[in-house]
C-alpha positions as CSV (number, residue, x, y, z in Angstrom):
1,M,99.2,135.7,174.2
2,K,101.7,136.0,176.9
3,S,101.3,138.4,179.9
4,Q,100.7,141.9,178.8
5,A,101.9,145.2,180.3
6,R,99.6,148.1,181.0
7,I,99.1,150.1,177.9
8,A,100.3,153.7,178.3
9,N,97.8,156.5,178.8
10,T,98.2,157.8,175.3
11,V,96.0,160.3,173.5
12,I,94.6,158.0,170.8
13,P,91.3,158.4,169.1
14,V,90.9,154.9,167.9
15,L,89.0,151.8,167.3
16,I,90.7,149.1,169.2
17,V,90.4,145.4,168.5
18,L,92.3,143.2,171.1
19,S,91.8,139.8,169.6
20,S,93.0,136.3,169.1
21,G,90.9,135.7,166.1
22,L,91.3,131.9,165.9
23,L,89.4,131.3,169.2
24,V,86.0,129.8,169.1
25,S,85.4,129.2,172.8
26,A,96.7,168.0,175.2
27,Q,93.8,170.0,174.2
28,Q,93.5,171.9,171.0
29,P,90.7,174.5,171.6
30,K,90.4,175.8,168.1
31,Q,88.2,173.7,165.7
32,Q,88.4,174.8,162.1
33,R,85.8,173.8,159.6
34,P,87.0,172.3,156.3
35,R,87.4,175.1,153.8
36,R,85.7,174.7,150.4
37,V,88.1,175.9,147.7
38,T,86.7,177.5,144.6
39,T,85.4,175.0,142.1
40,D,84.0,175.0,138.6
41,E,81.6,172.2,139.4
42,P,77.9,173.1,139.4
43,Q,77.3,171.1,142.5
44,A,79.7,173.4,144.4
45,S,77.7,176.5,143.6
46,A,76.2,178.4,146.4
47,N,72.9,178.4,144.4
48,S,72.7,174.6,144.1
49,S,69.5,173.0,145.0
50,P,69.4,170.2,147.6
51,A,68.9,167.7,144.8
52,A,72.2,168.7,143.3
53,K,74.4,167.8,146.2
54,T,77.4,165.7,145.5
55,D,78.3,162.4,147.1
56,E,81.7,161.1,148.0
57,V,83.4,158.2,146.2
58,D,85.6,155.9,148.1
59,E,87.3,152.7,147.0
60,G,84.7,150.3,145.7
61,D,81.9,152.8,146.0
62,V,79.2,153.2,143.3
63,V,77.0,156.3,143.3
64,R,74.3,157.6,141.0
65,V,75.3,161.2,140.5
66,E,77.1,163.0,137.7
67,T,79.9,164.4,139.8
68,Q,81.4,162.8,142.8
69,L,83.7,164.2,145.5
70,V,86.7,162.0,146.1
71,S,88.1,162.3,149.7
72,V,91.8,161.9,150.3
73,P,93.2,161.8,153.8
74,A,96.9,162.8,154.0
75,V,99.6,162.9,156.6
76,V,102.7,165.1,156.1
77,T,106.0,164.5,158.0
78,N,109.4,166.1,158.0
79,S,112.8,164.4,157.4
80,A,112.8,163.3,161.1
81,G,109.4,161.7,160.7
82,R,107.6,164.3,162.8
83,P,104.2,165.7,161.6
84,V,104.1,169.0,159.7
85,T,101.2,171.2,160.6
86,G,100.0,174.6,159.5
87,L,99.9,173.8,155.7
88,R,97.3,175.2,153.3
89,A,95.5,173.8,150.3
90,D,98.0,175.5,147.9
91,N,100.8,173.4,149.5
92,F,99.3,170.3,147.9
93,L,99.2,169.0,144.4
94,L,96.8,166.2,143.7
95,F,96.9,163.8,140.7
96,E,94.5,161.1,139.4
97,N,96.0,158.7,136.9
98,G,98.8,161.2,136.4
99,Q,96.4,164.1,135.6
100,Q,96.4,167.1,138.1
101,Q,93.1,167.7,139.8
102,K,91.7,170.9,141.4
103,I,91.5,170.6,145.2
104,T,87.9,171.7,146.0
105,N,87.7,170.7,149.7
106,F,90.4,171.1,152.4
107,A,90.3,170.4,156.2
108,T,93.2,171.3,158.4
109,T,94.6,169.2,161.2
110,E,92.5,171.2,163.8
111,A,89.2,169.8,162.6
112,P,87.5,167.3,164.9
113,F,87.3,163.6,164.4
114,E,84.6,161.0,164.8
115,I,86.0,157.8,166.3
116,A,84.8,154.2,166.7
117,L,86.4,152.5,169.7
118,L,86.0,148.7,169.4
119,L,87.1,146.7,172.5
120,D,87.5,143.0,172.0
121,T,88.1,140.8,175.0
122,S,87.9,137.4,173.1
123,G,90.7,134.9,173.1
124,S,93.9,135.4,175.1
125,T,93.0,138.9,176.1
126,R,90.0,137.9,178.2
127,A,92.1,137.6,181.4
128,D,93.1,141.3,180.9
129,V,89.7,143.0,180.8
130,D,90.6,145.4,183.6
131,L,93.7,146.5,181.7
132,I,91.7,147.1,178.6
133,R,89.1,149.1,180.5
134,Q,91.8,151.3,182.1
135,A,93.5,151.9,178.7
136,A,90.2,152.7,177.0
137,T,89.2,155.1,179.7
138,A,92.5,156.9,179.4
139,F,92.0,157.3,175.6
140,I,88.6,158.8,176.2
141,S,89.8,161.2,178.9
142,A,92.6,162.5,176.7
143,L,90.6,163.3,173.5
144,R,90.2,166.8,172.2
145,P,87.0,168.8,172.7
146,G,84.8,168.2,169.7
147,D,86.0,164.7,169.1
148,R,83.0,162.2,169.3
149,V,83.4,158.5,170.2
150,A,81.3,155.4,169.9
151,I,82.0,152.3,171.9
152,V,81.7,148.9,170.2
153,A,82.5,145.6,171.9
154,F,82.2,141.8,171.5
155,N,80.2,139.7,173.9
156,T,78.8,136.2,174.3
157,A,75.2,135.7,173.4
158,R,73.5,132.7,175.0
159,N,70.7,130.8,173.3
160,G,69.6,127.9,175.4
161,Q,72.6,125.5,175.7
162,T,74.6,127.2,173.0
163,T,76.7,130.4,173.0
164,A,78.0,132.6,170.2
165,A,80.1,135.7,169.9
166,K,78.2,138.9,168.9
167,V,78.9,142.6,168.3
168,E,77.5,145.1,170.7
169,L,77.2,148.9,170.2
170,L,77.5,150.0,173.8
171,S,77.5,153.8,173.0
172,R,76.7,155.8,169.9
173,L,78.8,158.7,168.9
174,T,79.0,161.2,171.7
175,D,81.4,163.7,173.4
176,D,79.8,162.9,176.8
177,R,82.8,161.4,178.6
178,K,80.8,160.1,181.5
179,R,78.6,158.1,179.2
180,L,81.6,156.7,177.4
181,R,83.3,155.7,180.7
182,D,80.1,153.9,181.7
183,A,80.0,152.0,178.5
184,I,83.5,150.9,179.0
185,A,82.7,149.7,182.5
186,N,80.1,147.4,181.0
187,L,82.6,145.7,178.7
188,G,81.9,141.9,178.6
189,T,83.9,139.0,177.1
190,S,83.5,136.8,174.0
191,N,84.3,133.3,173.0
192,G,84.9,134.2,169.4
193,T,86.0,137.1,167.1
194,P,83.4,138.4,164.7
195,F,85.9,141.0,163.3
196,Y,84.3,141.5,159.9
197,D,80.9,141.8,161.4
198,A,82.2,144.5,163.8
199,L,83.7,146.5,160.9
200,G,80.3,146.2,159.1
201,T,78.5,147.4,162.3
202,I,80.7,150.4,162.5
203,A,79.9,151.4,158.9
204,D,76.2,150.7,159.2
205,E,75.5,152.0,162.7
206,V,78.3,154.2,163.9
207,F,78.9,156.1,160.6
208,S,75.6,155.7,159.0
209,E,74.7,159.4,158.9
210,P,76.3,161.6,156.2
211,E,79.3,163.6,157.3
212,R,78.8,167.1,158.5
213,D,80.8,169.7,156.6
214,E,83.4,170.1,159.5
215,L,83.9,166.3,159.6
216,R,84.2,165.6,155.9
217,G,87.1,163.2,155.6
218,R,87.6,163.1,159.4
219,R,86.5,159.6,160.4
220,A,89.0,157.0,161.6
221,V,89.2,153.3,162.4
222,V,92.2,152.1,164.3
223,A,92.4,148.4,165.2
224,L,94.7,146.7,167.6
225,T,94.3,143.1,166.3
226,D,95.8,140.0,164.8
227,G,93.1,140.4,162.1
228,V,92.0,136.8,162.1
229,D,88.2,136.5,162.1
230,S,86.6,133.4,163.6
231,T,82.8,133.7,163.7
232,S,81.6,136.5,161.4
233,E,78.5,136.0,159.2
234,S,80.0,138.7,156.9
235,D,83.2,138.6,154.9
236,F,86.2,140.8,154.2
237,Q,85.0,142.2,150.9
238,T,81.7,143.3,152.4
239,A,83.4,145.0,155.3
240,R,85.9,146.7,153.0
241,L,83.2,148.1,150.7
242,K,81.1,149.4,153.7
243,L,84.0,151.2,155.3
244,S,85.1,152.6,151.9
245,R,81.7,154.0,151.3
246,R,81.7,155.8,154.6
247,G,85.1,157.4,153.8
248,V,86.8,156.0,156.9
249,A,90.6,156.0,157.2
250,T,91.8,152.7,158.6
251,Y,94.8,152.0,160.8
252,F,95.9,148.7,162.2
253,I,98.3,147.9,165.0
254,E,99.0,144.2,164.4
255,V,99.7,142.3,167.6
256,N,101.5,138.9,167.2
257,T,99.3,136.2,168.7
258,E,100.3,133.5,166.3
259,D,102.7,131.6,168.7
260,F,100.1,131.7,171.5
261,V,97.4,130.3,169.2
262,E,99.5,127.8,167.4
263,D,100.7,126.2,170.6
264,R,97.1,125.6,171.7
265,L,95.9,124.4,168.3
266,L,98.3,121.5,168.5
267,K,96.9,120.2,171.8
268,D,94.6,117.2,172.0
269,C,90.9,117.9,171.6
270,Q,90.3,116.6,175.1
271,D,92.7,119.1,176.6
272,D,90.9,122.0,178.3
273,G,93.6,124.4,177.3
274,R,93.3,123.8,173.6
275,L,91.9,126.1,170.9
276,S,90.2,125.0,167.7
277,L,89.5,126.3,164.3
278,S,85.8,127.1,163.8
279,A,83.6,125.7,161.0
280,K,83.5,129.2,159.5
281,Q,87.2,129.4,159.4
282,L,87.6,126.0,157.8
283,D,85.0,126.9,155.2
284,R,86.7,130.3,154.5
285,Y,90.0,128.5,154.2
286,R,88.6,126.0,151.7
287,R,87.0,128.8,149.6
288,T,90.2,130.9,149.6
289,F,92.8,128.3,148.9
290,F,90.9,125.3,147.4
291,P,87.7,126.6,145.9
292,R,87.1,123.5,143.8
293,M,87.1,121.2,146.9
294,R,83.8,120.2,148.5
295,P,82.9,121.3,152.1
296,E,82.8,117.6,153.2
297,D,86.4,117.3,152.1
298,Y,87.3,119.3,155.2
299,P,86.4,117.4,158.4
300,D,85.9,119.1,161.7
301,F,88.9,120.3,163.6
302,C,89.4,117.3,165.8
303,Q,89.8,115.0,162.8
304,M,92.8,116.9,161.5
305,G,96.4,116.1,162.1
306,Q,98.7,118.6,163.9
307,F,100.6,119.5,160.7
308,E,97.3,120.3,158.9
309,R,96.1,122.5,161.8
310,M,99.4,124.4,161.9
311,Q,99.4,125.0,158.1
312,I,95.8,126.3,158.1
313,S,96.5,128.6,161.0
314,R,99.6,130.1,159.3
315,D,97.7,130.6,156.1
316,L,94.8,132.4,157.8
317,Y,97.3,134.7,159.6
318,N,98.9,135.6,156.2
319,V,95.5,136.3,154.7
320,A,94.6,138.6,157.6
321,R,97.9,140.5,157.2
322,R,97.2,141.1,153.5
323,E,93.7,142.2,154.3
324,M,94.8,144.7,156.8
325,D,97.4,146.1,154.3
326,I,94.7,146.4,151.6
327,L,92.4,148.3,154.0
328,A,95.1,150.6,155.4
329,K,96.7,151.6,152.0
330,G,93.3,151.9,150.2
331,N,91.8,154.2,152.8
332,G,94.8,156.3,153.6
333,G,95.7,154.7,156.9
334,R,98.8,152.7,157.9
335,N,99.6,149.2,159.3
336,F,101.9,148.9,162.3
337,H,103.5,145.7,163.7
338,A,103.9,144.9,167.4
339,A,105.3,141.8,169.0
340,S,103.2,142.2,172.1
341,L,100.8,144.8,173.8
342,Q,103.9,146.2,175.5
343,D,105.6,146.8,172.2
344,A,102.3,148.3,170.8
345,R,102.7,151.4,173.1
346,A,105.0,153.1,170.6
347,A,102.7,152.3,167.7
348,F,99.8,153.7,169.5
349,A,101.6,157.0,170.1
350,Q,102.4,157.2,166.4
351,V,98.8,156.5,165.4
352,A,97.5,159.2,167.8
353,T,100.0,161.7,166.3
354,E,99.0,160.9,162.8
355,I,95.2,161.1,163.4
356,G,95.6,164.4,165.2
357,T,97.7,165.8,162.4
358,Q,95.9,164.5,159.4
359,Y,94.8,166.7,156.5
360,S,91.7,166.0,154.4
361,L,91.6,166.8,150.7
362,G,88.8,166.5,148.3
363,Y,88.4,166.9,144.5
364,Y,85.9,166.3,141.7
365,P,87.6,164.1,139.0
366,I,88.1,165.6,135.6
367,D,87.5,162.2,134.1
368,K,83.8,161.7,134.4
369,A,83.8,158.3,132.7
370,R,81.7,155.8,134.7
371,D,83.9,152.8,133.8
372,G,84.3,151.0,137.1
373,K,88.1,151.1,136.7
374,F,90.7,151.6,139.4
375,R,92.2,155.1,139.4
376,T,95.5,155.9,141.1
377,I,95.8,158.9,143.4
378,R,99.1,160.7,144.0
379,V,99.6,163.7,146.3
380,E,102.7,165.9,146.1
381,L,103.9,168.9,148.1
382,Q,105.2,172.3,147.2
383,G,106.7,174.9,149.4
384,T,107.7,172.3,152.0
385,P,111.3,171.2,151.4
386,K,112.2,167.7,152.6
387,A,108.7,167.0,153.7
388,Q,107.0,163.8,152.8
389,V,103.3,163.0,152.3
390,R,101.4,159.7,152.7
391,A,97.9,159.6,151.2
392,R,95.3,157.3,149.9
393,E,96.5,155.3,146.9
394,G,93.4,155.2,144.7
395,Y,89.7,154.3,144.3
396,V,87.4,152.4,141.9
397,A,85.3,154.7,139.7
398,P,81.5,154.3,139.5
399,K,80.2,152.1,136.8
400,S,77.0,152.9,134.8
């Protein structure tokens, strides 16, 4: 990646991934709790026993209860693209497979958020660790009271003569700004990008506890990344399922590192400035594009010609873009594109605005069938002329 400008001090509750995945080597004092709208479901009754509590269903999730709460994050903008705040539950109409549903849970834009902030200094960003620290510290300092943040990072683990990239949880969810700043100061560097493993860690460790009532549907992941994993033990589908089960809205700001990486992939293996495709990437490529081929049909990186290296790199980038689109649309987020970190400043501002003005809707599906089928979700507005809404597109129903 070419030289990078200092990222603006923008109010952004985010998870940030600054990666080159192909490498191997303004206060709002009022906090309103989500409002439970009247419901006919027995689990919503004030006299319900603890055993009758409902679970949330997110895309790909399977739970063993009779009734499941489906969470739907939604962002409303006017004709100029600016966020619309101050709406009520009765401003929204919610449909599943074309059938209108009753909105039973509603959180306004003033409710707090839980945020995972992942800082990746692998690849071409390793020379800019200080810039990343400064940007992350600015994010932390600008968050609203009540917002809690966890710091997750990549680092290099040493085992004798070998090294490997690993995921580190530097700080669990907290609103202690000093503790978060100290965690950022301890940011290390990595010689690989375990991107899928990091997303899994966020689901398993950062968001492992059930959501509190005031945070229902108020968890966000925002990644600044090229999206190309190089060293994970996990895979995309596992990371996708874990995040979906936790009800996490996912945003991506895609930074273009492709030219930087491709230029170094074409260098001779004896060149100190070259990059290489990892064994895990080559195996993932084979399983994705040529599943009938044997692992031994793919030699190590240095035995490949330049054209083959370039083609594999481009295919892996295309896969990463599709995966980011799937996560963003499925979980109610959005995918932004940035040619460089300098261009990402505007995208960061948009993400910060969206997260700070996101509504959270919830409903119990009328269709109780446990058929494992995908169900579409559509949200409409009423009483808000010329406003537009963007929301989660659907989920997979549980299967008995």
